[in-house]
Every structure is written in C-alpha cells, then in structure tokens.
N, C-alpha and C positions, 0 to 999 in steps of 0.2 A: 504494500500498499505506499501511496504516496503520502507524505506526511505535510500538512500545509501549516506553516509557520506565520503564517499571516494572521492567523486566528489565536486567541488566548490558550494557552497550556490546559485548562480545562476542558475546552470545547473540542481541543483536536484530539485528549486523549479520549474523551465520549467516541470519538468517531472513529479512534483507531482501535476501540474495543469493540464497536458494533463490526467492523471490518473484520476483525477475529472471530465474531459467533458470540459474543458474550452479551447477555441481551438483559442479565439481572444487574441493577444498580450496586447491590449488596456485593456482587462478583467483581466489581469494579476497585470496591477499597481496599485489593489486596495492595500491601507494598510492592512486592516486586514486582507487579504489572507497571505501578507508577515509577518506579526506578528503571525498568526497561523502557517505558515509553520517552520516561525524561532524558535517556542517553541519547536515544536516537533523535529526539525532538531539538536536543542541543548540538548534535554532531550536522543537523540540518541547517544550524545558524538561528535557531529560536530562542528566546532569553527566557527564562524562568525565575518568578517570584516567588519568596518563601509562601505566601500565603497562598498563590495557585496550588500550589503540593498540596498545603491545608484542604483548599475547595475539592480538588480531585480525590482525596482522601475521604471526602464525607464530613470532615470534622465539624461540629455545629458552632462552636466557638472559634472565632479568630481574630 
C-alpha cells in the first residue's frame, strides 16, 4: 500500500490498517502495529507528533 503522508498520522494509520484487513477499532490499538506504521510513515517523509501516537492508540486523555 502507498502511504499518504499528506494526511495526519492517525488518519493515515487507520487507512493502512483498513488496507491490511483490520476492521475492529480495538485491533488498531496494538502498539506493535502503530510502531510498524510509524516507521513506514517516517521513512516516507511523514512527521509524527507525540499526541498523534496517543490518538492512534485510542488514549482517552491527551
């Protein structure tokens, strides 16, 4: 899948999860998946803010 770094990290992450066949939001909260995608997103030139990782993990308090 081509990673779109023009959109914020959490939205790009959800698109990536969807392309991998992950349908449950609960399954997207997996830290290993977030870190794997974060590495790919950064390699493509995307910038990640700390709060975006918290949003992707589903944290309720930022």
